[in-house]
C-alpha positions as CSV (number, residue, x, y, z in Angstrom):
1,M,-6.6,-7.1,-1.9
2,I,-8.2,-5.6,1.1
3,D,-11.8,-6.5,0.0
4,G,-10.5,-10.7,-0.6
5,V,-9.3,-10.2,2.8
6,A,-12.0,-9.1,4.0
7,G,-14.5,-11.6,3.4
8,L,-12.3,-14.3,5.8
9,N,-12.8,-12.5,8.8
10,A,-15.8,-11.0,11.1
11,L,-15.6,-8.1,9.8
12,S,-16.4,-8.7,6.5
13,R,-20.0,-7.3,6.8
14,L,-18.8,-3.9,7.6
15,T,-18.4,-1.5,4.6
16,A,-16.1,1.4,4.1
17,P,-17.3,4.7,4.3
18,G,-17.9,6.2,0.8
19,D,-14.7,8.6,-0.7
20,T,-13.6,10.6,2.2
21,E,-10.4,13.0,2.7
22,I,-7.4,10.6,3.8
23,A,-7.0,12.6,6.8
24,N,-10.6,12.0,7.6
25,A,-10.3,8.0,7.0
26,A,-7.2,7.7,8.4
27,A,-8.4,8.4,12.3
28,M,-10.0,6.4,14.2
29,P,-13.8,6.7,15.0
30,Q,-14.5,9.4,17.5
31,M,-15.3,8.2,21.1
32,P,-17.4,10.0,23.3
33,A,-15.5,11.7,25.5
34,S,-17.9,12.1,28.6
35,P,-19.0,9.7,31.0
36,S,-22.6,10.8,30.7
37,A,-22.0,10.0,26.6
38,V,-20.8,6.3,27.5
39,A,-23.9,5.6,29.4
40,D,-26.1,6.6,27.0
41,P,-28.5,3.5,25.9
42,Q,-28.5,4.1,22.4
43,N,-24.9,3.3,22.5
44,S,-25.1,-0.3,22.9
45,F,-21.4,-2.1,23.1
46,A,-22.4,-3.9,19.6
47,E,-22.7,-0.1,17.9
48,V,-19.5,1.0,19.3
49,M,-17.6,-2.6,18.2
50,Q,-19.2,-1.9,14.6
51,S,-17.7,1.8,14.8
52,L,-14.5,0.5,15.9
53,G,-14.3,-2.4,12.9
54,E,-15.6,0.1,10.2
55,G,-12.4,2.4,11.0
56,V,-10.2,-0.3,10.8
57,V,-11.4,-1.3,7.4
58,S,-11.6,1.9,6.2
59,N,-8.0,2.8,7.7
60,L,-7.2,-0.9,5.5
61,K,-8.5,0.2,2.6
62,T,-6.8,4.0,2.5
63,A,-3.6,2.6,3.4
64,E,-4.1,0.0,0.2
65,G,-5.4,3.3,-1.9
66,Q,-2.3,4.9,-1.2
67,S,0.4,2.2,-1.6
68,F,-1.5,1.6,-5.4
69,A,-1.2,5.7,-5.8
70,A,2.2,5.7,-4.7
71,V,2.6,2.7,-7.3
72,R,1.8,4.5,-9.9
73,G,3.9,7.7,-8.8
74,E,0.4,9.4,-8.0
75,A,1.2,9.6,-4.2
76,V,3.8,11.3,-2.0
77,T,6.0,9.1,-0.2
78,R,5.5,10.8,3.8
79,D,1.6,10.0,2.9
80,V,1.8,6.9,1.7
81,V,3.9,5.9,4.6
82,D,1.4,8.0,7.1
83,A,-1.6,6.1,6.0
84,I,0.4,2.7,6.0
85,M,1.7,3.0,9.7
86,T,-2.5,4.6,10.9
87,A,-3.5,1.1,9.0
88,E,-1.3,-1.2,11.1
89,Q,-1.8,0.6,14.3
90,S,-5.4,0.1,13.9
91,L,-5.4,-3.4,13.1
92,Q,-3.0,-4.1,16.0
93,T,-5.5,-2.1,18.1
94,A,-8.5,-4.3,16.6
95,V,-6.2,-7.5,17.3
96,A,-5.4,-6.9,21.1
97,I,-9.6,-6.2,21.0
98,R,-10.6,-9.5,20.1
99,D,-7.9,-11.1,22.1
100,K,-9.2,-9.0,25.3
101,L,-12.7,-10.0,23.9
102,V,-12.1,-14.0,23.5
103,T,-9.9,-14.1,26.7
104,A,-12.9,-12.4,28.6
105,Y,-15.7,-14.8,26.9
106,L,-13.4,-17.8,27.8
107,E,-13.5,-16.8,31.5
108,I,-17.2,-16.2,31.4
109,A,-17.6,-19.7,30.0
110,R,-15.5,-21.5,33.0
111,M,-17.4,-20.4,35.3
112,Q,-19.4,-22.7,37.1
113,I,-23.2,-22.0,37.7
């Protein structure tokens, strides 16, 4: 189901990681903790956005898999709810970041040269 939706947005080129544990797939990608790691020229803005996008897609696919497992009676309800809540939070974060990026782009586009 998520695969069909993924083709409709900008994250369609991203793929989810292979078989991972639910706990690892449900977590957002780790951001660098120290300011020196943020200033590292190897971590470009595009790479950070791609990493976050991959985390969101992974969370959505994990939640979808847990939902299907629950329908088959193979998953504990608590795990399903946790996966869905994590996916929802990740999606809301991605939408908020997208909105901020669009607002920033529109503001730059309105600047006089």
